[in-house]
C-alpha positions as CSV (number, residue, x, y, z in Angstrom):
1,X,37.6,-12.7,7.4
2,X,34.8,-15.0,6.5
3,X,35.7,-18.7,6.1
4,X,35.0,-20.1,2.7
5,X,33.4,-23.5,3.0
6,X,33.0,-25.4,-0.3
7,X,30.5,-28.0,1.1
8,X,26.8,-28.1,0.5
9,X,24.5,-26.5,3.1
10,X,21.9,-28.9,4.3
11,X,19.1,-28.4,6.8
12,X,16.1,-30.3,8.1
13,X,12.4,-29.3,7.9
14,X,11.9,-30.7,11.4
15,X,13.8,-28.0,13.3
16,X,10.6,-26.6,14.9
17,X,9.5,-30.0,16.2
18,X,13.0,-30.7,17.5
19,X,13.1,-27.3,19.3
20,X,9.8,-27.9,21.0
21,X,10.9,-31.4,22.1
22,X,14.2,-30.0,23.4
23,X,12.6,-27.4,25.6
24,X,10.3,-30.0,27.1
25,X,13.3,-32.3,27.7
26,X,15.3,-29.5,29.4
27,X,12.4,-28.6,31.7
28,X,12.0,-32.3,32.6
29,X,15.6,-32.4,33.6
30,X,15.5,-29.0,35.4
31,X,18.2,-27.4,33.3
32,X,16.2,-24.2,32.5
33,X,15.0,-21.7,35.0
34,X,12.3,-19.1,34.4
35,X,10.9,-17.4,31.3
36,X,13.9,-15.1,30.8
37,X,16.4,-17.9,30.8
38,X,14.2,-19.9,28.4
39,X,13.9,-17.0,26.0
40,X,17.7,-16.5,26.2
41,X,18.4,-20.1,25.5
42,X,15.9,-20.1,22.5
43,X,18.0,-17.3,21.0
44,X,21.0,-19.6,20.9
45,X,19.0,-21.4,18.1
46,X,20.4,-24.9,18.9
47,X,18.1,-26.7,16.5
48,X,19.7,-24.8,13.6
49,X,23.1,-26.2,14.7
50,X,21.8,-29.7,14.7
51,X,19.6,-29.5,11.6
52,X,22.2,-31.5,9.6
53,X,21.7,-34.6,11.7
54,X,19.2,-37.4,11.0
55,X,18.0,-37.9,14.6
56,X,17.3,-34.2,15.2
57,X,15.8,-34.6,18.7
58,X,18.8,-36.6,20.0
59,X,21.3,-34.2,18.4
60,X,19.5,-31.1,19.8
61,X,19.4,-32.6,23.3
62,X,23.1,-33.5,23.0
63,X,24.2,-29.9,22.1
64,X,22.0,-28.3,24.7
65,X,23.7,-30.5,27.3
66,X,27.1,-29.4,26.1
67,X,26.3,-25.7,26.3
68,X,24.5,-25.7,29.6
69,X,27.0,-28.1,31.3
70,X,30.0,-26.0,30.0
71,X,28.5,-22.7,30.9
72,X,28.1,-23.5,34.6
73,X,31.9,-23.1,34.9
74,X,31.8,-19.5,33.7
75,X,31.3,-18.2,37.2
76,X,33.1,-18.8,40.5
77,X,32.9,-22.6,40.2
78,X,35.2,-22.4,37.1
79,X,38.3,-21.4,39.1
80,X,37.9,-24.2,41.6
81,X,39.5,-27.3,40.0
82,X,38.7,-29.8,42.8
83,X,35.0,-28.9,42.8
84,X,34.9,-29.1,39.0
85,X,36.6,-32.6,39.1
86,X,33.9,-33.7,41.6
87,X,31.2,-32.5,39.3
88,X,32.7,-34.4,36.4
89,X,33.5,-37.7,38.1
90,X,29.9,-39.1,38.1
91,X,29.5,-38.2,34.4
92,X,32.7,-40.1,33.5
93,X,31.3,-43.1,35.4
94,X,28.0,-42.9,33.4
95,X,30.0,-42.9,30.2
96,X,31.6,-46.2,31.3
97,X,28.3,-47.8,32.2
98,X,27.9,-47.0,35.9
99,X,24.6,-45.2,36.3
100,X,24.6,-45.2,40.1
101,X,24.9,-41.4,40.1
102,X,22.4,-40.8,37.3
103,X,20.0,-39.0,39.6
104,X,22.6,-37.0,41.5
105,X,22.0,-33.7,39.6
106,X,20.1,-32.4,36.5
107,X,23.4,-32.7,34.5
108,X,24.0,-36.3,35.4
109,X,20.4,-37.2,34.8
110,X,20.2,-35.7,31.3
111,X,23.6,-37.0,30.3
112,X,22.6,-40.5,31.3
113,X,19.6,-40.1,29.1
114,X,21.6,-38.8,26.1
115,X,24.3,-41.5,26.6
116,X,21.7,-44.3,26.8
117,X,19.8,-43.1,23.6
118,X,23.0,-42.6,21.6
119,X,24.8,-45.9,22.6
120,X,22.1,-48.5,22.9
121,X,22.2,-49.5,19.3
122,X,25.9,-49.2,18.8
123,X,28.6,-51.9,18.9
124,X,30.9,-52.5,21.9
125,X,33.8,-51.1,19.7
126,X,31.9,-47.8,19.2
127,X,30.9,-47.6,22.8
128,X,34.5,-48.1,24.0
129,X,35.8,-45.3,21.7
130,X,32.9,-42.9,22.5
131,X,33.3,-43.6,26.3
132,X,36.9,-42.7,26.1
133,X,36.2,-39.5,24.3
134,X,33.5,-38.5,26.8
135,X,36.0,-39.2,29.6
136,X,38.5,-36.9,27.8
137,X,35.8,-34.2,27.5
138,X,34.8,-34.3,31.2
139,X,38.3,-34.7,32.6
140,X,39.5,-31.7,30.6
141,X,37.2,-29.3,32.6
142,X,39.1,-29.4,35.9
143,X,42.3,-28.9,34.0
144,X,40.7,-25.9,32.3
145,X,39.8,-24.6,35.7
146,X,43.5,-24.9,36.7
147,X,44.3,-22.6,33.8
148,X,41.7,-20.1,34.9
149,X,42.9,-20.1,38.5
150,X,46.5,-19.6,37.4
151,X,45.6,-16.9,34.9
152,X,48.5,-17.9,32.7
153,X,48.1,-18.2,28.9
154,X,49.4,-21.6,27.8
155,X,51.8,-22.4,25.0
156,X,50.4,-23.6,21.7
157,X,50.9,-27.4,22.4
158,X,49.3,-27.2,25.8
159,X,46.5,-25.2,24.4
160,X,45.8,-27.8,21.7
161,X,46.0,-30.7,24.1
162,X,43.4,-29.2,26.5
163,X,41.2,-27.4,24.0
164,X,40.6,-30.6,22.0
165,X,39.3,-32.1,25.2
166,X,37.1,-29.3,26.4
167,X,35.8,-28.6,22.9
168,X,34.1,-32.1,22.9
169,X,34.4,-32.3,19.2
170,X,35.4,-36.0,19.2
171,X,32.2,-36.9,20.9
172,X,30.2,-34.9,18.3
173,X,31.9,-36.7,15.5
174,X,31.2,-40.1,17.2
175,X,27.5,-39.2,17.0
176,X,27.6,-39.1,13.2
177,X,27.9,-42.9,13.2
178,X,24.8,-43.1,15.4
179,X,22.7,-41.6,12.6
180,X,24.1,-43.7,9.8
181,X,26.3,-46.8,9.9
182,X,29.5,-47.5,11.8
183,X,32.7,-47.0,9.9
184,X,34.8,-50.2,9.4
185,X,37.9,-50.0,11.6
186,X,40.4,-50.3,8.7
187,X,38.9,-47.2,7.1
188,X,38.2,-45.3,10.4
189,X,41.9,-45.5,11.3
190,X,43.3,-44.7,7.8
191,X,45.5,-41.6,7.6
192,X,42.9,-39.9,5.3
193,X,39.9,-40.3,7.6
194,X,41.8,-39.7,10.8
195,X,43.1,-36.4,9.4
196,X,39.7,-35.4,8.1
197,X,38.3,-36.1,11.5
198,X,40.9,-34.0,13.2
199,X,40.3,-31.1,10.7
200,X,36.6,-31.3,11.2
201,X,37.3,-31.1,14.9
202,X,39.8,-28.3,14.9
203,X,38.1,-25.9,12.4
204,X,35.1,-25.2,14.7
205,X,37.3,-25.0,17.7
206,X,39.6,-22.3,16.0
207,X,36.6,-20.4,14.7
208,X,34.9,-20.6,18.1
209,X,37.9,-19.1,19.8
210,X,37.5,-16.0,17.7
211,X,33.7,-15.7,18.1
212,X,33.6,-16.4,21.9
213,X,36.6,-14.3,22.9
214,X,34.5,-11.3,24.0
215,X,32.3,-13.6,26.1
216,X,35.0,-15.7,27.7
217,X,37.7,-13.2,28.4
218,X,35.8,-11.5,31.3
219,X,35.6,-15.0,33.0
220,X,39.3,-15.4,33.0
221,X,39.4,-18.0,30.3
222,X,43.0,-18.2,28.9
223,X,42.7,-21.4,26.9
224,X,42.0,-19.5,23.7
225,X,44.1,-19.6,20.6
226,X,43.8,-15.9,20.0
227,X,45.4,-15.2,23.4
228,X,48.0,-17.8,22.7
229,X,49.0,-16.2,19.4
230,X,49.0,-12.7,21.0
231,X,51.5,-13.9,23.5
232,X,53.6,-16.0,21.1
233,X,53.8,-13.3,18.4
234,X,53.6,-10.3,20.7
235,X,50.9,-8.9,18.4
236,X,47.5,-7.2,18.7
237,X,44.2,-8.9,18.9
238,X,43.1,-8.2,15.3
239,X,46.3,-9.7,13.9
240,X,45.9,-12.8,16.1
241,X,42.2,-13.3,15.1
242,X,43.2,-13.0,11.4
243,X,45.9,-15.6,11.9
244,X,43.6,-18.0,13.7
245,X,41.0,-17.8,10.9
246,X,43.7,-18.1,8.2
247,X,44.8,-21.4,9.7
248,X,41.2,-22.5,9.9
249,X,40.8,-21.8,6.2
250,X,43.9,-23.8,5.4
251,X,42.4,-26.7,7.3
252,X,39.2,-26.5,5.3
253,X,41.2,-26.6,2.1
254,X,43.1,-29.6,3.4
255,X,39.8,-31.4,4.2
256,X,38.6,-30.8,0.7
257,X,41.8,-32.3,-0.8
258,X,41.6,-35.4,1.5
259,X,37.9,-35.9,0.7
260,X,38.8,-36.6,-3.0
261,X,40.9,-39.6,-1.8
262,X,38.1,-41.4,-0.2
263,X,36.8,-43.4,-3.2
264,X,40.3,-44.7,-4.0
265,X,40.9,-45.5,-0.3
266,X,37.7,-47.7,-0.2
267,X,38.8,-49.5,-3.4
268,X,42.3,-50.2,-2.2
269,X,41.0,-51.5,1.1
270,X,38.7,-53.8,-0.8
271,X,35.5,-52.6,1.0
272,X,32.2,-54.0,0.0
273,X,29.3,-51.8,-1.1
274,X,27.8,-51.5,2.4
275,X,31.1,-50.6,4.0
276,X,32.0,-48.2,1.2
277,X,28.7,-46.4,1.7
278,X,29.3,-46.1,5.5
279,X,32.7,-44.5,4.8
280,X,31.3,-42.1,2.2
281,X,28.4,-41.1,4.4
282,X,30.7,-40.5,7.3
283,X,33.0,-38.2,5.2
284,X,29.9,-36.4,3.9
285,X,28.7,-36.1,7.5
286,X,32.0,-34.5,8.6
287,X,31.7,-31.9,5.8
288,X,28.1,-31.2,6.6
289,X,29.0,-30.7,10.2
290,X,31.7,-28.2,9.3
291,X,29.5,-26.1,7.1
292,X,26.5,-26.3,9.5
293,X,28.5,-25.3,12.5
294,X,30.1,-22.3,10.8
295,X,26.7,-21.2,9.5
296,X,25.1,-21.4,13.0
297,X,28.0,-19.8,14.7
298,X,27.8,-16.7,12.5
299,X,24.1,-16.2,13.5
300,X,23.6,-17.4,17.1
301,X,23.4,-15.1,20.1
302,X,25.1,-17.6,22.3
303,X,28.5,-15.8,22.0
304,X,27.3,-12.3,22.6
305,X,29.4,-10.8,25.4
306,X,26.3,-9.5,27.2
307,X,24.8,-13.0,27.4
308,X,24.1,-14.4,30.9
309,X,24.0,-18.2,30.9
310,X,20.6,-19.7,31.6
311,X,20.8,-21.2,35.1
312,X,19.0,-24.2,36.6
313,X,16.6,-23.3,39.4
314,X,18.7,-22.5,42.5
315,X,21.3,-20.3,40.8
316,X,24.9,-20.8,40.0
317,X,26.3,-24.2,40.4
318,X,22.9,-25.6,41.4
319,X,23.2,-28.4,38.9
320,X,26.3,-29.7,40.7
321,X,25.5,-32.2,43.4
322,X,21.8,-31.2,43.9
323,X,19.2,-33.9,43.7
324,X,17.2,-34.0,40.4
325,X,13.5,-34.6,40.9
326,X,11.4,-36.8,38.7
327,X,14.3,-38.0,36.6
328,X,14.7,-41.5,35.2
329,X,17.8,-43.6,35.3
330,X,18.4,-45.8,32.2
331,X,17.3,-49.4,32.3
């Protein structure tokens, strides 16, 4: 079942330049190994995923961090919750402004750079919200490791609570404001925009659970909605996959309905022209993110089951706790 997305497909003509910058950036922060790992990473086609963003270099660096940071837990480290927690603690500190551990590892170094570049022009209100979402993302990983070590498929509510953390989608959607204008608080917290944000977060997560199942199952990942539905409904894999995608399609349709309410919402809130434009651009950015992610996911080689995650020099887990050479802490 292919999801039907009624939103315009947009892309940037600067993808090649962003891709070249990203490879240089990853090598600077020692997150890519040799030639084979670099070629494998290139086939993930991360610049195509980010080609809907205005600051293409920052967006590409952000997503490469997500992927390489997350994939270090695919091996033995991913079933050791305490070690995962220790790996995530300095990253949480950086999100809250403590850069003392910025040179502790390649992961802390490159996250410090991404966080500095994304937050330096934003308000204290945005930084507080984004820091909380980053904390949620990082703190969810040791809890995901608990699930792997227990090898027990969670119930749906537990799945959603944890998956919304490890998916990191809230941090992705925060970035949309970095590339436009911040959304006024009264509109950001309206039922319409909060629901649209949740839908724009959940659709990629649900779709990803279907696409990544073959890659993740051998690693003992149980926090996957397909597995949850198989257990809940006592059904086969194909039926569960179809049910997940059907729910994702329903959410896309709900997003389209809510989007039609945005002009009236702005009018009823009495927003000025600048504020109204910020809200409309944000809603448009959410839709562009949805369509762009689903396009990219259908073509990337990242979720092929034979894929081996590119490793930093030193092998599995080398990025956790190893000193990063020639890295720069933010001012």
